VMD Tcl script that builds the backbone (N, CA, C; Angstrom):
set m [mol new atoms 393]
animate dup $m
set s [atomselect $m all]
$s set {name element resname resid chain x y z} {
  {N N UNK 1 A -0.185 46.003 0.183}
  {CA C UNK 1 A -0.568 44.891 -0.705}
  {C C UNK 1 A 0.815 43.994 -1.103}
  {N N UNK 2 A 0.850 42.678 -1.184}
  {CA C UNK 2 A 1.848 42.177 -1.688}
  {C C UNK 2 A 1.443 41.188 -2.790}
  {N N UNK 3 A 2.312 41.167 -3.852}
  {CA C UNK 3 A 1.995 40.357 -4.954}
  {C C UNK 3 A 3.182 39.224 -5.198}
  {N N UNK 4 A 2.981 38.050 -5.470}
  {CA C UNK 4 A 3.831 37.193 -5.881}
  {C C UNK 4 A 3.544 36.617 -7.159}
  {N N UNK 5 A 4.794 36.219 -7.790}
  {CA C UNK 5 A 4.551 35.942 -9.351}
  {C C UNK 5 A 4.929 33.888 -9.292}
  {N N UNK 6 A 4.152 33.326 -9.974}
  {CA C UNK 6 A 4.463 31.766 -9.851}
  {C C UNK 6 A 4.409 31.653 -11.371}
  {N N UNK 7 A 5.823 30.894 -11.954}
  {CA C UNK 7 A 5.948 30.519 -13.116}
  {C C UNK 7 A 6.696 29.245 -13.010}
  {N N UNK 8 A 6.435 28.315 -13.071}
  {CA C UNK 8 A 6.560 26.782 -13.101}
  {C C UNK 8 A 7.633 26.558 -14.237}
  {N N UNK 9 A 7.450 27.240 -15.409}
  {CA C UNK 9 A 8.479 27.512 -16.382}
  {C C UNK 9 A 9.109 28.537 -16.798}
  {N N UNK 10 A 9.842 28.913 -17.801}
  {CA C UNK 10 A 10.310 29.965 -18.354}
  {C C UNK 10 A 10.065 30.607 -19.275}
  {N N UNK 11 A 8.882 29.576 -20.518}
  {CA C UNK 11 A 8.898 30.413 -21.560}
  {C C UNK 11 A 7.947 31.706 -21.342}
  {N N UNK 12 A 7.033 31.642 -20.583}
  {CA C UNK 12 A 6.248 32.728 -20.539}
  {C C UNK 12 A 7.027 34.223 -20.176}
  {N N UNK 13 A 7.954 33.894 -19.801}
  {CA C UNK 13 A 9.010 35.128 -19.274}
  {C C UNK 13 A 9.229 36.106 -20.691}
  {N N UNK 14 A 9.291 35.151 -21.676}
  {CA C UNK 14 A 9.543 36.225 -23.040}
  {C C UNK 14 A 8.331 36.544 -23.548}
  {N N UNK 15 A 7.274 36.251 -23.018}
  {CA C UNK 15 A 5.852 36.937 -23.451}
  {C C UNK 15 A 5.497 37.731 -22.500}
  {N N UNK 16 A 5.947 37.992 -21.405}
  {CA C UNK 16 A 5.795 39.143 -20.536}
  {C C UNK 16 A 4.587 38.945 -19.526}
  {N N UNK 17 A 4.261 37.736 -19.372}
  {CA C UNK 17 A 3.029 37.386 -18.431}
  {C C UNK 17 A 3.504 36.351 -17.344}
  {N N UNK 18 A 2.412 36.079 -16.472}
  {CA C UNK 18 A 2.756 35.436 -15.422}
  {C C UNK 18 A 1.841 34.293 -15.363}
  {N N UNK 19 A 1.929 32.940 -14.800}
  {CA C UNK 19 A 1.128 31.886 -14.945}
  {C C UNK 19 A 0.424 31.970 -13.665}
  {N N UNK 20 A 0.575 32.842 -12.784}
  {CA C UNK 20 A -0.386 32.721 -11.320}
  {C C UNK 20 A 0.387 34.015 -11.012}
  {N N UNK 21 A -0.752 34.714 -10.398}
  {CA C UNK 21 A -0.436 36.092 -9.378}
  {C C UNK 21 A -0.948 35.800 -8.237}
  {N N UNK 22 A -0.256 35.818 -6.777}
  {CA C UNK 22 A -0.825 35.668 -5.676}
  {C C UNK 22 A -0.835 37.119 -5.176}
  {N N UNK 23 A -2.000 37.447 -4.751}
  {CA C UNK 23 A -2.310 38.689 -3.906}
  {C C UNK 23 A -2.614 38.697 -2.454}
  {N N UNK 24 A -1.854 39.360 -1.468}
  {CA C UNK 24 A -1.962 38.970 -0.150}
  {C C UNK 24 A -2.160 40.749 0.254}
  {N N UNK 25 A -3.284 40.897 1.144}
  {CA C UNK 25 A -3.304 42.035 2.018}
  {C C UNK 25 A -3.782 43.093 1.102}
  {N N UNK 26 A -4.568 42.763 0.268}
  {CA C UNK 26 A -4.928 43.846 -0.723}
  {C C UNK 26 A -6.559 44.112 -0.036}
  {N N UNK 27 A -6.747 45.553 -0.122}
  {CA C UNK 27 A -7.744 46.168 0.244}
  {C C UNK 27 A -8.947 46.265 -0.744}
  {N N UNK 28 A -8.245 46.668 -1.969}
  {CA C UNK 28 A -9.438 46.835 -3.033}
  {C C UNK 28 A -9.233 46.141 -4.239}
  {N N UNK 29 A -10.318 45.740 -4.864}
  {CA C UNK 29 A -10.060 44.704 -6.395}
  {C C UNK 29 A -10.982 45.744 -7.204}
  {N N UNK 30 A -10.350 46.330 -8.332}
  {CA C UNK 30 A -11.336 47.006 -9.466}
  {C C UNK 30 A -11.386 45.951 -10.717}
  {N N UNK 31 A -12.899 45.618 -11.065}
  {CA C UNK 31 A -12.811 44.675 -12.209}
  {C C UNK 31 A -13.053 45.814 -13.511}
  {N N UNK 32 A -12.078 45.652 -14.468}
  {CA C UNK 32 A -12.508 46.696 -15.637}
  {C C UNK 32 A -13.022 46.274 -16.594}
  {N N UNK 33 A -14.170 46.802 -17.085}
  {CA C UNK 33 A -14.704 46.350 -18.455}
  {C C UNK 33 A -13.497 46.276 -19.544}
  {N N UNK 34 A -13.855 45.389 -20.657}
  {CA C UNK 34 A -13.041 45.383 -21.718}
  {C C UNK 34 A -13.121 46.653 -22.399}
  {N N UNK 35 A -11.846 47.147 -22.781}
  {CA C UNK 35 A -11.152 48.608 -23.216}
  {C C UNK 35 A -10.844 48.290 -24.912}
  {N N UNK 36 A -11.360 49.006 -25.516}
  {CA C UNK 36 A -10.866 48.891 -27.010}
  {C C UNK 36 A -10.519 50.161 -27.637}
  {N N UNK 37 A -10.418 50.110 -28.795}
  {CA C UNK 37 A -9.903 51.254 -29.718}
  {C C UNK 37 A -10.952 52.296 -29.868}
  {N N UNK 38 A -11.288 53.230 -28.924}
  {CA C UNK 38 A -12.369 54.056 -29.126}
  {C C UNK 38 A -12.013 55.357 -28.819}
  {N N UNK 39 A -12.489 56.394 -29.497}
  {CA C UNK 39 A -12.347 57.870 -28.527}
  {C C UNK 39 A -13.160 57.969 -27.486}
  {N N UNK 40 A -13.179 59.050 -27.057}
  {CA C UNK 40 A -14.071 59.639 -25.828}
  {C C UNK 40 A -15.618 59.469 -26.210}
  {N N UNK 41 A -16.170 59.541 -27.680}
  {CA C UNK 41 A -17.603 59.184 -27.668}
  {C C UNK 41 A -17.880 57.705 -27.920}
  {N N UNK 42 A -16.896 57.032 -27.784}
  {CA C UNK 42 A -16.950 55.445 -28.170}
  {C C UNK 42 A -17.173 55.200 -29.734}
  {N N UNK 43 A -16.574 56.080 -30.351}
  {CA C UNK 43 A -16.378 55.750 -31.760}
  {C C UNK 43 A -15.064 55.049 -32.196}
  {N N UNK 44 A -15.225 53.925 -32.914}
  {CA C UNK 44 A -14.010 53.044 -33.163}
  {C C UNK 44 A -13.278 53.711 -33.752}
  {N N UNK 45 A -11.725 53.548 -33.780}
  {CA C UNK 45 A -10.575 54.162 -34.265}
  {C C UNK 45 A -9.643 53.472 -34.914}
  {N N UNK 46 A -8.890 53.709 -35.643}
  {CA C UNK 46 A -7.495 53.034 -36.423}
  {C C UNK 46 A -8.010 51.408 -36.972}
  {N N UNK 47 A -9.350 51.787 -37.846}
  {CA C UNK 47 A -9.708 50.303 -38.586}
  {C C UNK 47 A -8.428 49.616 -39.279}
  {N N UNK 48 A -8.144 48.375 -39.268}
  {CA C UNK 48 A -7.306 47.726 -39.980}
  {C C UNK 48 A -5.812 47.655 -39.259}
  {N N UNK 49 A -5.714 48.412 -38.227}
  {CA C UNK 49 A -4.386 48.636 -37.811}
  {C C UNK 49 A -4.406 48.155 -36.296}
  {N N UNK 50 A -3.948 47.015 -36.118}
  {CA C UNK 50 A -3.916 46.230 -34.818}
  {C C UNK 50 A -2.869 47.065 -33.727}
  {N N UNK 51 A -1.784 47.671 -34.342}
  {CA C UNK 51 A -0.869 47.897 -33.391}
  {C C UNK 51 A -1.349 49.227 -32.710}
  {N N UNK 52 A -2.258 50.472 -33.546}
  {CA C UNK 52 A -2.846 51.294 -33.150}
  {C C UNK 52 A -3.865 50.808 -32.097}
  {N N UNK 53 A -4.591 50.102 -32.767}
  {CA C UNK 53 A -5.822 49.519 -31.780}
  {C C UNK 53 A -5.246 49.229 -30.183}
  {N N UNK 54 A -4.092 48.331 -30.461}
  {CA C UNK 54 A -3.721 47.884 -29.064}
  {C C UNK 54 A -3.384 49.038 -28.294}
  {N N UNK 55 A -2.449 49.996 -28.970}
  {CA C UNK 55 A -2.186 51.190 -28.102}
  {C C UNK 55 A -3.349 52.232 -27.416}
  {N N UNK 56 A -4.242 52.301 -28.219}
  {CA C UNK 56 A -5.485 53.065 -27.682}
  {C C UNK 56 A -6.392 52.168 -26.790}
  {N N UNK 57 A -6.398 51.072 -26.956}
  {CA C UNK 57 A -7.023 50.036 -26.022}
  {C C UNK 57 A -6.301 50.358 -24.634}
  {N N UNK 58 A -5.120 50.350 -24.483}
  {CA C UNK 58 A -4.318 50.449 -23.471}
  {C C UNK 58 A -4.206 51.791 -22.807}
  {N N UNK 59 A -4.425 52.777 -23.786}
  {CA C UNK 59 A -4.312 54.430 -23.221}
  {C C UNK 59 A -5.844 54.393 -22.600}
  {N N UNK 60 A -7.021 53.783 -23.120}
  {CA C UNK 60 A -8.468 53.775 -22.378}
  {C C UNK 60 A -8.240 52.858 -20.898}
  {N N UNK 61 A -7.549 51.814 -20.954}
  {CA C UNK 61 A -7.461 51.079 -19.967}
  {C C UNK 61 A -6.646 51.919 -18.735}
  {N N UNK 62 A -5.576 52.434 -18.841}
  {CA C UNK 62 A -4.799 53.320 -18.328}
  {C C UNK 62 A -5.792 54.612 -17.816}
  {N N UNK 63 A -6.534 55.228 -18.390}
  {CA C UNK 63 A -7.606 56.152 -18.061}
  {C C UNK 63 A -8.532 55.767 -17.015}
  {N N UNK 64 A -8.917 54.533 -17.595}
  {CA C UNK 64 A -10.155 53.894 -16.309}
  {C C UNK 64 A -9.122 53.821 -14.960}
  {N N UNK 65 A -8.290 53.173 -15.348}
  {CA C UNK 65 A -7.100 52.590 -13.793}
  {C C UNK 65 A -7.207 54.282 -13.091}
  {N N UNK 66 A -6.420 55.181 -13.928}
  {CA C UNK 66 A -6.247 56.478 -12.978}
  {C C UNK 66 A -7.650 57.240 -12.567}
  {N N UNK 67 A -8.453 57.016 -13.445}
  {CA C UNK 67 A -9.712 57.803 -13.098}
  {C C UNK 67 A -10.174 56.842 -11.614}
  {N N UNK 68 A -9.997 55.716 -11.438}
  {CA C UNK 68 A -10.311 54.957 -10.506}
  {C C UNK 68 A -9.019 54.776 -9.187}
  {N N UNK 69 A -7.918 55.631 -9.413}
  {CA C UNK 69 A -6.996 55.624 -8.661}
  {C C UNK 69 A -6.154 54.384 -8.608}
  {N N UNK 70 A -6.006 53.906 -9.532}
  {CA C UNK 70 A -5.088 52.801 -9.852}
  {C C UNK 70 A -4.390 52.806 -10.940}
  {N N UNK 71 A -3.243 52.105 -11.047}
  {CA C UNK 71 A -2.129 52.290 -12.014}
  {C C UNK 71 A -2.022 50.902 -12.796}
  {N N UNK 72 A -1.432 50.834 -13.919}
  {CA C UNK 72 A -1.243 49.575 -14.787}
  {C C UNK 72 A -0.544 48.481 -13.786}
  {N N UNK 73 A 0.361 49.038 -12.885}
  {CA C UNK 73 A 1.344 48.162 -11.964}
  {C C UNK 73 A 0.388 47.310 -11.136}
  {N N UNK 74 A -0.984 47.848 -10.767}
  {CA C UNK 74 A -1.699 47.241 -9.712}
  {C C UNK 74 A -2.531 46.070 -10.582}
  {N N UNK 75 A -2.355 46.054 -11.726}
  {CA C UNK 75 A -3.124 45.266 -12.575}
  {C C UNK 75 A -2.734 43.742 -12.464}
  {N N UNK 76 A -3.147 42.605 -12.256}
  {CA C UNK 76 A -3.015 41.471 -11.994}
  {C C UNK 76 A -3.534 40.539 -12.898}
  {N N UNK 77 A -4.356 40.566 -13.548}
  {CA C UNK 77 A -4.788 39.988 -14.649}
  {C C UNK 77 A -5.471 40.467 -15.736}
  {N N UNK 78 A -4.843 40.218 -17.220}
  {CA C UNK 78 A -5.242 41.046 -18.386}
  {C C UNK 78 A -5.812 39.840 -19.486}
  {N N UNK 79 A -7.150 40.165 -19.619}
  {CA C UNK 79 A -7.596 39.128 -20.893}
  {C C UNK 79 A -7.546 39.655 -22.265}
  {N N UNK 80 A -6.994 38.995 -23.244}
  {CA C UNK 80 A -7.133 39.690 -24.579}
  {C C UNK 80 A -8.155 38.889 -25.428}
  {N N UNK 81 A -9.071 39.789 -26.037}
  {CA C UNK 81 A -10.012 39.443 -26.993}
  {C C UNK 81 A -9.261 39.939 -28.312}
  {N N UNK 82 A -9.069 39.249 -29.345}
  {CA C UNK 82 A -8.770 39.671 -30.628}
  {C C UNK 82 A -9.393 38.787 -31.822}
  {N N UNK 83 A -9.757 39.484 -33.001}
  {CA C UNK 83 A -10.388 39.037 -33.881}
  {C C UNK 83 A -9.432 38.529 -35.029}
  {N N UNK 84 A -7.941 38.621 -34.809}
  {CA C UNK 84 A -6.870 38.045 -35.987}
  {C C UNK 84 A -5.449 37.815 -34.906}
  {N N UNK 85 A -5.427 36.438 -34.560}
  {CA C UNK 85 A -4.447 36.175 -33.602}
  {C C UNK 85 A -3.146 36.493 -34.217}
  {N N UNK 86 A -3.061 36.426 -35.836}
  {CA C UNK 86 A -1.554 36.462 -36.098}
  {C C UNK 86 A -1.335 38.223 -36.313}
  {N N UNK 87 A -2.219 39.126 -36.562}
  {CA C UNK 87 A -1.950 40.633 -36.529}
  {C C UNK 87 A -1.735 40.715 -35.287}
  {N N UNK 88 A -2.287 40.236 -33.991}
  {CA C UNK 88 A -2.010 40.341 -32.779}
  {C C UNK 88 A -0.604 40.154 -31.990}
  {N N UNK 89 A 0.087 38.864 -32.664}
  {CA C UNK 89 A 1.106 38.659 -32.255}
  {C C UNK 89 A 2.151 39.425 -33.113}
  {N N UNK 90 A 1.817 39.983 -33.886}
  {CA C UNK 90 A 2.557 40.817 -34.952}
  {C C UNK 90 A 2.757 42.307 -34.272}
  {N N UNK 91 A 1.976 42.613 -33.662}
  {CA C UNK 91 A 2.070 44.061 -32.770}
  {C C UNK 91 A 2.186 43.487 -31.241}
  {N N UNK 92 A 2.428 42.433 -30.626}
  {CA C UNK 92 A 2.632 42.064 -29.656}
  {C C UNK 92 A 3.811 42.611 -28.282}
  {N N UNK 93 A 4.613 43.106 -29.312}
  {CA C UNK 93 A 5.662 43.710 -29.008}
  {C C UNK 93 A 5.160 45.163 -28.096}
  {N N UNK 94 A 4.367 45.746 -28.802}
  {CA C UNK 94 A 3.720 47.035 -28.197}
  {C C UNK 94 A 3.057 46.652 -26.437}
  {N N UNK 95 A 2.745 45.661 -26.507}
  {CA C UNK 95 A 2.054 45.159 -25.308}
  {C C UNK 95 A 3.180 44.880 -24.088}
  {N N UNK 96 A 3.896 44.063 -24.578}
  {CA C UNK 96 A 5.091 43.532 -23.808}
  {C C UNK 96 A 6.072 44.945 -23.106}
  {N N UNK 97 A 6.259 45.650 -23.877}
  {CA C UNK 97 A 6.928 47.218 -23.798}
  {C C UNK 97 A 6.056 47.954 -22.757}
  {N N UNK 98 A 4.815 48.036 -23.364}
  {CA C UNK 98 A 4.213 49.168 -22.375}
  {C C UNK 98 A 4.021 48.457 -21.019}
  {N N UNK 99 A 3.416 47.146 -20.491}
  {CA C UNK 99 A 3.251 46.560 -19.459}
  {C C UNK 99 A 4.631 46.474 -18.628}
  {N N UNK 100 A 5.789 45.972 -19.324}
  {CA C UNK 100 A 7.190 46.168 -18.679}
  {C C UNK 100 A 7.736 47.556 -18.230}
  {N N UNK 101 A 7.117 48.313 -19.192}
  {CA C UNK 101 A 7.420 49.714 -18.566}
  {C C UNK 101 A 7.091 50.162 -17.657}
  {N N UNK 102 A 5.674 49.882 -17.316}
  {CA C UNK 102 A 4.889 50.013 -16.050}
  {C C UNK 102 A 4.988 49.159 -14.799}
  {N N UNK 103 A 5.793 48.101 -14.869}
  {CA C UNK 103 A 6.118 47.075 -13.648}
  {C C UNK 103 A 4.729 46.140 -13.754}
  {N N UNK 104 A 4.217 45.892 -14.962}
  {CA C UNK 104 A 3.109 45.090 -14.718}
  {C C UNK 104 A 3.229 43.599 -15.294}
  {N N UNK 105 A 3.259 42.831 -14.651}
  {CA C UNK 105 A 3.486 41.337 -14.768}
  {C C UNK 105 A 2.130 40.543 -14.440}
  {N N UNK 106 A 1.363 40.300 -15.437}
  {CA C UNK 106 A 0.013 39.691 -15.154}
  {C C UNK 106 A -0.244 38.476 -15.642}
  {N N UNK 107 A -1.224 37.913 -15.016}
  {CA C UNK 107 A -1.635 36.404 -15.604}
  {C C UNK 107 A -2.779 36.817 -16.664}
  {N N UNK 108 A -3.164 36.094 -17.440}
  {CA C UNK 108 A -4.343 36.038 -18.509}
  {C C UNK 108 A -4.518 35.353 -19.345}
  {N N UNK 109 A -5.264 35.819 -20.317}
  {CA C UNK 109 A -5.757 34.709 -21.355}
  {C C UNK 109 A -5.801 35.500 -22.885}
  {N N UNK 110 A -5.320 34.539 -23.947}
  {CA C UNK 110 A -5.467 35.404 -25.039}
  {C C UNK 110 A -6.564 34.591 -26.063}
  {N N UNK 111 A -7.588 35.252 -26.362}
  {CA C UNK 111 A -8.491 34.394 -27.094}
  {C C UNK 111 A -9.125 35.114 -28.393}
  {N N UNK 112 A -8.896 34.093 -29.708}
  {CA C UNK 112 A -9.638 34.716 -31.089}
  {C C UNK 112 A -11.186 34.651 -30.782}
  {N N UNK 113 A -11.623 35.679 -31.271}
  {CA C UNK 113 A -13.320 35.817 -31.509}
  {C C UNK 113 A -13.471 35.874 -32.986}
  {N N UNK 114 A -14.828 35.639 -33.203}
  {CA C UNK 114 A -14.931 36.095 -34.173}
  {C C UNK 114 A -15.385 37.715 -34.707}
  {N N UNK 115 A -15.976 38.209 -33.723}
  {CA C UNK 115 A -16.154 39.591 -33.874}
  {C C UNK 115 A -15.965 40.050 -32.351}
  {N N UNK 116 A -16.070 41.321 -32.205}
  {CA C UNK 116 A -16.311 42.178 -30.981}
  {C C UNK 116 A -17.522 43.085 -31.285}
  {N N UNK 117 A -17.526 44.211 -30.485}
  {CA C UNK 117 A -18.884 44.971 -30.328}
  {C C UNK 117 A -19.101 45.883 -31.593}
  {N N UNK 118 A -18.050 46.340 -32.327}
  {CA C UNK 118 A -18.102 46.960 -33.418}
  {C C UNK 118 A -17.104 46.134 -34.643}
  {N N UNK 119 A -17.719 46.341 -35.781}
  {CA C UNK 119 A -16.781 45.357 -36.675}
  {C C UNK 119 A -15.473 45.840 -37.267}
  {N N UNK 120 A -15.194 47.103 -36.840}
  {CA C UNK 120 A -13.774 47.573 -36.988}
  {C C UNK 120 A -12.818 47.177 -36.007}
  {N N UNK 121 A -13.428 46.987 -34.751}
  {CA C UNK 121 A -12.574 46.109 -33.742}
  {C C UNK 121 A -11.645 45.147 -33.934}
  {N N UNK 122 A -10.366 45.156 -33.543}
  {CA C UNK 122 A -9.774 43.770 -33.739}
  {C C UNK 122 A -9.111 43.404 -32.307}
  {N N UNK 123 A -9.152 44.280 -31.142}
  {CA C UNK 123 A -8.974 43.936 -30.000}
  {C C UNK 123 A -9.558 44.490 -28.562}
  {N N UNK 124 A -9.752 43.651 -27.747}
  {CA C UNK 124 A -10.256 44.254 -26.694}
  {C C UNK 124 A -9.511 43.801 -25.351}
  {N N UNK 125 A -9.292 44.637 -24.360}
  {CA C UNK 125 A -8.495 44.339 -23.143}
  {C C UNK 125 A -9.211 44.425 -21.958}
  {N N UNK 126 A -9.434 43.329 -21.108}
  {CA C UNK 126 A -10.262 43.193 -19.998}
  {C C UNK 126 A -9.283 42.997 -18.986}
  {N N UNK 127 A -9.187 43.659 -17.859}
  {CA C UNK 127 A -8.296 43.848 -16.282}
  {C C UNK 127 A -8.992 43.642 -15.346}
  {N N UNK 128 A -7.929 43.112 -14.513}
  {CA C UNK 128 A -8.557 43.162 -12.727}
  {C C UNK 128 A -7.277 43.863 -12.327}
  {N N UNK 129 A -7.385 44.856 -11.312}
  {CA C UNK 129 A -6.612 45.106 -10.518}
  {C C UNK 129 A -6.850 45.364 -9.200}
  {N N UNK 130 A -5.872 45.083 -8.221}
  {CA C UNK 130 A -5.827 45.245 -6.743}
  {C C UNK 130 A -4.896 46.339 -6.068}
  {N N UNK 131 A -4.806 46.673 -5.016}
  {CA C UNK 131 A -4.268 47.552 -4.399}
  {C C UNK 131 A -4.558 47.601 -2.623}
}
mol reanalyze $m
mol bondsrecalc $m
mol representation Tube
mol addrep $m
């Protein structure tokens, strides 16, 4: 599989994402459900702590990827849904560090929503991976 990043500008580089990702010769595509800050029983964790919720959502995403024989580096698109854009940006460094460390440069969308599946949840991360 070959991935090529397309960025007609430079500003997105500081935010750790790509405007477009082209994939060639991929055999498989994995569409991941939105991952949130829940434990193995689906119980919400870390109320009012955006940084911890982001970390657990990514832990859960990486668990789904690993269980499916993928890695974070296989992710080509990440959509973020948050109930608080300001708090998300305060904790965005967690996202950038984590994705950069795993070689993940993905396209995606960031959207503020009024609520998620449970009132305690502040972030949901949805991904598409290829290999």
